[in-house]
C-alpha positions as CSV (number, residue, x, y, z in Angstrom):
1,M,47.1,-25.6,-9.7
2,L,45.9,-28.8,-11.4
3,R,43.0,-26.8,-13.1
4,W,45.5,-24.4,-14.5
5,I,47.7,-27.3,-15.9
6,I,44.6,-28.9,-17.6
7,F,43.4,-25.5,-18.9
8,I,46.9,-24.7,-20.5
9,V,47.2,-28.2,-21.9
10,V,43.8,-28.0,-23.6
11,Y,44.6,-24.5,-24.9
12,I,47.8,-25.7,-26.5
13,V,46.2,-28.7,-28.0
14,M,43.5,-26.5,-29.6
15,G,46.1,-24.1,-30.7
16,L,48.0,-27.0,-32.5
17,Y,44.8,-28.2,-34.1
18,T,44.0,-24.7,-35.4
19,L,47.6,-24.4,-36.7
20,Q,46.9,-27.4,-38.9
21,A,44.2,-25.5,-40.6
22,L,46.5,-22.5,-41.2
23,K,49.2,-24.8,-42.8
24,T,46.6,-26.3,-45.1
25,V,45.5,-22.8,-46.4
26,T,48.8,-21.0,-46.6
27,R,52.5,-21.9,-47.0
28,Y,53.8,-18.6,-45.5
29,P,55.7,-19.4,-42.3
30,W,55.1,-15.8,-41.0
31,V,51.4,-16.7,-40.8
32,Y,52.1,-19.6,-38.4
33,Y,54.5,-17.6,-36.3
34,L,51.9,-14.7,-36.1
35,F,49.2,-16.9,-34.9
36,I,51.5,-18.7,-32.3
37,T,52.9,-15.4,-31.0
38,V,49.3,-14.0,-30.4
39,A,48.1,-17.2,-28.8
40,V,51.0,-17.4,-26.5
41,L,50.7,-13.7,-25.5
42,V,47.0,-14.0,-24.9
43,L,47.4,-17.2,-22.7
44,G,50.5,-15.5,-20.9
45,N,48.6,-12.4,-20.1
46,F,45.6,-14.3,-18.8
47,V,47.5,-16.6,-16.7
48,Y,49.5,-13.7,-15.2
49,Q,46.5,-11.4,-14.5
50,F,44.6,-14.2,-12.7
51,T,47.6,-15.6,-10.7
52,L,50.5,-13.1,-10.1
53,G,48.8,-9.9,-11.3
54,E,47.1,-7.3,-9.2
55,E,45.2,-8.9,-6.3
56,E,42.0,-7.3,-5.3
57,G,40.1,-10.2,-3.6
58,R,37.6,-11.5,-6.0
59,V,37.4,-8.2,-7.8
60,L,37.4,-8.4,-11.7
61,S,39.7,-5.4,-12.4
62,R,39.9,-3.7,-15.9
63,S,43.1,-5.5,-16.7
64,K,41.6,-8.9,-15.7
65,S,38.5,-8.1,-17.9
66,Y,40.6,-7.4,-21.0
67,A,42.7,-10.5,-20.4
68,F,39.5,-12.5,-20.3
69,G,38.2,-10.7,-23.3
70,F,41.2,-11.4,-25.5
71,L,41.4,-15.0,-24.2
72,L,37.6,-15.5,-25.2
73,T,38.3,-14.0,-28.7
74,V,41.2,-16.4,-29.4
75,L,39.3,-19.3,-28.0
76,S,36.2,-18.6,-30.2
77,F,38.5,-18.6,-33.2
78,Q,40.1,-21.9,-32.3
79,L,36.8,-23.7,-31.3
80,V,35.0,-22.8,-34.5
81,T,37.9,-23.9,-36.5
82,I,38.2,-27.1,-34.7
83,L,34.5,-28.0,-34.8
84,F,34.6,-27.5,-38.6
85,L,37.8,-29.4,-39.2
86,F,37.0,-32.2,-36.7
87,S,33.8,-33.1,-38.8
88,E,36.2,-33.4,-41.9
89,D,38.6,-35.5,-39.8
90,I,35.8,-38.0,-39.0
91,F,35.0,-38.3,-42.7
92,R,38.7,-38.8,-43.5
93,F,39.1,-41.5,-40.8
94,F,36.1,-43.6,-42.0
95,S,37.2,-43.2,-45.6
96,S,40.6,-44.6,-44.7
97,V,39.0,-47.4,-42.8
98,Y,36.7,-48.2,-45.8
99,F,39.6,-48.2,-48.4
100,K,41.7,-50.3,-46.1
101,F,39.1,-53.1,-45.3
102,S,37.7,-52.9,-49.0
103,G,41.1,-53.8,-50.3
104,R,41.5,-50.6,-52.2
105,S,44.4,-49.5,-50.2
106,K,47.3,-51.6,-48.6
107,E,48.0,-49.1,-45.9
108,F,45.9,-47.2,-43.5
109,T,46.5,-43.4,-44.3
110,L,44.5,-40.5,-43.9
111,P,43.7,-38.5,-47.0
112,E,45.0,-34.9,-47.1
113,R,42.7,-32.1,-45.7
114,R,41.0,-30.2,-48.5
115,K,42.2,-26.6,-48.7
116,F,38.7,-25.1,-49.5
117,L,37.2,-26.7,-46.4
118,S,39.9,-25.3,-44.2
119,M,39.4,-21.9,-45.8
120,I,35.7,-22.1,-45.1
121,G,36.5,-23.1,-41.5
122,L,38.8,-20.4,-40.9
123,G,36.5,-17.8,-42.6
124,L,33.6,-18.9,-40.2
125,A,36.0,-18.7,-37.2
126,A,36.9,-15.1,-38.2
127,I,33.3,-13.9,-37.7
128,P,33.1,-14.4,-33.9
129,F,36.7,-13.4,-33.7
130,G,36.2,-10.2,-35.4
131,A,32.8,-9.5,-33.6
132,L,34.4,-10.0,-30.2
133,L,37.2,-7.6,-31.0
134,Y,34.7,-5.1,-32.3
135,G,32.5,-5.5,-29.2
136,M,35.6,-4.5,-27.1
137,Y,36.7,-1.6,-29.3
138,K,33.3,0.0,-30.0
139,G,30.3,-2.2,-29.2
140,K,30.5,-1.5,-25.4
141,Y,29.7,2.2,-26.1
142,N,27.2,1.8,-28.9
143,F,24.4,3.4,-27.0
144,K,20.9,2.8,-28.3
145,V,17.7,4.7,-27.2
146,L,14.7,2.2,-27.3
147,K,11.3,3.8,-27.2
148,Y,8.0,2.2,-26.1
149,N,4.4,3.3,-25.8
150,L,2.4,1.5,-23.2
151,E,-1.4,1.8,-22.9
152,F,-3.3,1.2,-19.6
153,D,-7.1,1.5,-19.0
154,D,-6.6,2.9,-15.4
155,L,-3.8,5.3,-16.0
156,P,-4.7,8.6,-14.3
157,E,-5.7,11.3,-16.9
158,A,-3.0,13.8,-16.0
159,F,-0.3,11.1,-16.6
160,D,-1.4,10.5,-20.2
161,G,1.8,11.0,-22.2
162,Y,4.1,10.8,-19.1
163,Q,7.6,9.9,-20.2
164,I,10.0,7.8,-18.3
165,T,13.7,7.2,-19.0
166,Q,15.1,4.0,-17.5
167,I,18.8,3.2,-17.1
168,S,20.2,0.1,-15.4
169,D,23.5,-1.7,-14.7
170,V,26.0,1.2,-15.1
171,H,28.8,-0.8,-13.7
172,S,31.0,2.2,-13.4
173,G,34.1,0.3,-12.5
174,S,34.4,-1.0,-16.0
175,F,34.3,2.3,-17.7
176,D,37.5,3.4,-19.7
177,N,36.3,6.3,-22.0
178,R,35.1,9.7,-20.5
179,E,34.1,11.1,-23.7
180,K,31.7,8.1,-24.5
181,I,30.0,8.4,-21.1
182,E,29.6,12.2,-21.5
183,Y,27.9,11.4,-24.9
184,A,25.6,8.9,-23.2
185,I,24.7,11.2,-20.3
186,D,23.8,14.0,-22.9
187,L,21.8,11.5,-24.8
188,I,19.8,10.7,-21.7
189,N,19.2,14.4,-21.1
190,K,18.1,15.0,-24.6
191,Q,15.1,12.7,-24.1
192,K,13.6,15.4,-21.7
193,S,11.8,12.8,-19.7
194,D,9.4,13.5,-16.8
195,V,11.4,11.2,-14.6
196,I,14.6,9.2,-14.7
197,L,14.7,5.8,-13.1
198,F,17.8,3.8,-12.4
199,T,17.3,0.0,-11.6
200,G,20.6,-1.0,-9.8
201,D,24.2,-2.0,-10.1
202,M,25.8,1.4,-10.0
203,V,29.1,-0.2,-9.4
204,N,31.0,-3.6,-9.9
205,N,31.9,-3.9,-6.3
206,K,33.1,-0.8,-4.5
207,A,31.6,2.7,-4.0
208,E,34.9,4.4,-5.0
209,E,34.5,3.1,-8.6
210,M,31.8,5.7,-9.0
211,L,33.8,8.7,-7.8
212,P,35.5,9.6,-11.2
213,W,32.0,9.5,-12.9
214,S,29.8,11.1,-10.2
215,D,30.0,14.6,-11.7
216,L,28.6,13.4,-15.0
217,F,25.7,11.5,-13.5
218,S,24.9,14.4,-11.3
219,T,24.0,16.4,-14.4
220,L,21.1,14.0,-15.3
221,E,18.0,16.0,-15.1
222,A,14.1,15.3,-15.3
223,T,11.1,17.4,-14.3
224,D,10.1,15.0,-11.4
225,G,13.6,14.1,-10.5
226,K,15.5,10.8,-10.6
227,F,15.1,7.7,-8.4
228,S,17.2,4.6,-8.0
229,V,17.2,1.2,-6.3
230,L,20.1,-1.2,-5.4
231,G,21.3,-4.2,-7.6
232,N,23.2,-7.3,-6.5
233,H,26.7,-5.8,-7.2
234,D,26.0,-2.6,-5.1
235,Y,26.1,-4.6,-1.8
236,G,29.8,-5.5,-2.2
237,D,29.1,-9.2,-1.8
238,Y,31.8,-10.2,-4.4
239,V,34.8,-8.8,-2.5
240,D,36.8,-10.3,0.3
241,W,36.6,-7.6,2.8
242,E,39.0,-7.4,5.7
243,T,36.1,-6.8,8.1
244,E,32.2,-6.7,8.0
245,E,32.5,-3.0,9.1
246,A,34.5,-2.2,5.9
247,K,31.8,-3.9,3.7
248,H,29.1,-2.1,5.6
249,K,30.8,1.2,5.2
250,N,31.2,0.7,1.4
251,L,27.5,0.2,1.2
252,E,26.7,3.3,3.2
253,D,29.2,5.2,1.1
254,L,27.5,4.2,-2.1
255,K,24.1,5.3,-0.6
256,A,25.4,8.7,0.3
257,L,27.0,9.0,-3.1
258,Q,23.7,8.3,-5.0
259,R,21.9,10.8,-2.9
260,D,24.8,13.4,-3.5
261,M,24.2,12.8,-7.2
262,G,20.6,13.7,-6.8
263,F,19.1,10.2,-6.9
264,D,16.3,9.4,-4.4
265,L,17.3,6.0,-3.4
266,L,14.3,3.8,-2.5
267,L,15.1,1.0,-0.1
268,N,11.9,-1.0,0.1
269,E,10.0,2.3,0.0
270,N,7.7,4.3,-2.2
271,R,7.1,7.7,-3.4
272,Y,4.1,9.4,-5.1
273,L,4.5,11.2,-8.3
274,Q,1.8,14.0,-8.4
275,K,0.2,16.0,-11.2
276,G,-2.7,18.1,-10.0
277,E,-5.0,15.8,-8.1
278,D,-3.8,12.7,-9.9
279,K,-1.0,10.5,-8.7
280,I,1.0,7.3,-9.4
281,A,2.8,5.2,-6.9
282,L,6.5,4.6,-7.5
283,V,7.7,1.6,-5.5
284,G,11.4,0.6,-5.1
285,V,12.7,-2.6,-3.6
286,E,16.2,-3.7,-2.7
287,N,17.7,-6.6,-4.7
288,W,15.7,-9.8,-4.8
289,G,17.2,-12.5,-7.1
290,R,16.6,-16.2,-7.8
291,G,19.5,-18.6,-7.8
292,G,21.8,-17.5,-5.0
293,F,21.5,-13.8,-5.5
294,K,20.7,-11.6,-2.5
295,K,17.0,-11.4,-1.4
296,A,16.8,-8.1,0.5
297,G,13.7,-7.0,-1.4
298,D,10.7,-6.7,0.7
299,L,7.6,-6.0,-1.4
300,K,5.1,-5.8,1.3
301,K,7.2,-3.3,3.3
302,A,7.8,-1.2,0.0
303,V,4.1,-0.7,-0.5
304,A,3.3,0.5,3.1
305,N,0.6,3.2,2.7
306,V,0.1,2.4,-0.9
307,N,-3.6,1.7,-1.9
308,Q,-4.3,-1.4,-3.8
309,E,-6.2,0.5,-6.5
310,D,-3.2,3.0,-7.1
311,F,-1.5,2.9,-10.4
312,K,1.9,1.5,-9.6
313,I,5.3,1.5,-11.2
314,L,7.8,-1.0,-9.5
315,M,11.5,-0.7,-9.6
316,S,13.2,-4.1,-9.0
317,H,16.6,-5.0,-10.2
318,D,16.2,-8.7,-11.0
319,P,13.4,-9.8,-13.4
320,S,13.2,-13.2,-11.6
321,H,11.6,-11.1,-8.8
322,W,8.8,-10.2,-11.2
323,E,8.3,-13.8,-12.4
324,D,8.4,-15.4,-9.0
325,V,6.8,-12.9,-6.6
326,V,5.5,-9.7,-8.2
327,L,3.1,-11.4,-10.9
328,H,1.1,-13.2,-8.3
329,D,1.1,-10.6,-5.6
330,D,-2.3,-9.3,-4.4
331,Y,-1.4,-6.0,-5.6
332,H,-1.5,-5.3,-9.3
333,Y,1.8,-3.9,-10.5
334,H,1.1,-2.0,-13.8
335,L,4.7,-1.6,-14.9
336,T,7.9,-3.1,-13.4
337,L,11.3,-1.9,-14.5
338,S,14.3,-4.3,-14.2
339,G,17.9,-4.9,-15.6
340,H,20.4,-7.5,-14.3
341,T,20.8,-9.8,-17.3
342,H,22.7,-7.4,-19.6
343,G,21.3,-9.5,-22.4
344,M,24.6,-11.4,-21.6
345,Q,26.2,-8.6,-23.7
346,F,26.1,-11.0,-26.6
347,G,23.4,-12.1,-29.0
348,I,21.4,-11.4,-32.3
349,E,18.7,-8.7,-32.5
350,I,16.9,-7.8,-35.8
351,P,13.7,-5.8,-34.7
352,G,10.7,-7.9,-35.8
353,W,12.8,-10.8,-36.9
354,V,15.3,-12.2,-34.4
355,K,15.8,-11.8,-30.7
356,W,18.3,-14.3,-29.3
357,S,20.9,-14.5,-26.6
358,P,22.2,-17.4,-24.7
359,V,21.0,-15.7,-21.5
360,K,17.4,-16.8,-22.5
361,W,18.3,-20.3,-21.2
362,R,18.6,-18.8,-17.7
363,Y,16.0,-16.0,-17.8
364,K,12.7,-16.2,-19.3
365,Y,12.4,-12.4,-19.3
366,W,15.8,-11.1,-20.5
367,A,15.4,-8.1,-22.6
368,G,12.6,-5.7,-23.6
369,I,8.9,-5.4,-22.9
370,Y,6.8,-8.3,-21.7
371,N,3.2,-8.5,-20.7
372,E,1.8,-11.2,-18.4
373,L,-1.6,-11.2,-16.6
374,G,-2.2,-7.6,-17.6
375,Q,1.1,-6.5,-16.1
376,Y,4.2,-5.1,-18.0
377,I,7.8,-5.5,-17.4
378,N,10.7,-3.9,-19.2
379,V,14.1,-5.6,-18.8
380,N,16.8,-3.1,-19.6
381,R,19.8,-4.4,-21.4
382,G,22.2,-2.4,-19.3
383,F,24.1,0.8,-19.6
384,G,27.6,-0.6,-18.9
385,F,29.4,-3.9,-19.2
386,L,31.0,-6.5,-16.8
387,G,33.2,-9.4,-17.2
388,Y,33.8,-9.5,-21.1
389,P,34.8,-5.8,-21.7
390,G,32.4,-5.4,-24.7
391,R,29.2,-5.9,-26.3
392,V,28.2,-7.8,-29.4
393,G,24.8,-7.5,-30.8
394,I,23.2,-6.5,-27.6
395,W,23.9,-3.0,-27.2
396,P,23.9,-0.6,-24.2
397,E,20.3,0.7,-23.8
398,I,18.6,3.8,-22.7
399,T,14.9,3.1,-22.3
400,V,12.1,5.7,-23.0
401,I,8.7,4.6,-22.0
402,T,5.6,6.8,-22.6
403,L,2.6,6.0,-20.6
404,K,-0.7,6.3,-22.6
405,K,-4.3,6.2,-21.4
406,R,-6.2,3.6,-23.5
407,A,-9.0,5.3,-25.5
């Protein structure tokens, strides 16, 4: 309760400070009332959703996600405005001190805020405000197909030109637009890849979240089939289950559902992809993550009956597994496919120029292709979204990788 009181007080103080900027820029009262109304409604909805609203254990429902998203949008507007105006207020304060003690002014009075500075502050604050709204309205379904050609010295001849489509982090419990998901599924099939690989987090928490979408994902097609592994959200660890049996059943239901959709689910297992006499090993581990995430992945078990000299593709949900375990394993894993980070669903990417997201402070390998010790990893930015119901700058990704034999 105390945390809620502190949060509400801070929010109100920030709102009042931002209101001063609006009063400096315009004299129209309707602008003030509009800002106050929006700020109050957003705060009220957030408090309601996370206290008296729908209770689902620790599940972040769709209504809670949007309450969080709108709160984040308003807070970003307030915070940027406050940071800009606070720097001016510091200048105003020290100016007043100087004039008072230098004898140029008999009283200690703060000079008025400059209108043009308040306008600049509000203009800058409008950028993240608008971006976060756009991210919720359109950005979350702004699917991008990213294509890479990767060359290997020891790729079997028959697999020269072999095409892989990777998707990850579907988070079906967050979807709210069937037409957009139909478009994305069609986009995947249009790539006409040899194989489709899904690298975990089919749901947010519960297998039932996938039921409305299973018919669409069942239509995914590839010549050599489609394979999947589990991500940290697939185990149902973020729900307060009534019994362990209910939690176990949920996981088994999800496994069965994936198989019903045509996915070959690899649980610390491997399969061989065969072309004539040539073959490559496809290895799939359960989730293994650093920093408190589930460590069910067993790499040694997954490569049982795989020869050390085989060309290997590893599916592992969390890229920290590649960094901490896979890179330094006795076996050489030519290509690892991961997801998990979502690119934080927020950042700036201009190909060839800028690639930045706050998630880089937590994950060294957070999006795209990396090469270390002669081994590649692709960290998929994710197909869906979680928490903040949108994406800004880091768009939902369908990865297409073509394997090439180095000449």
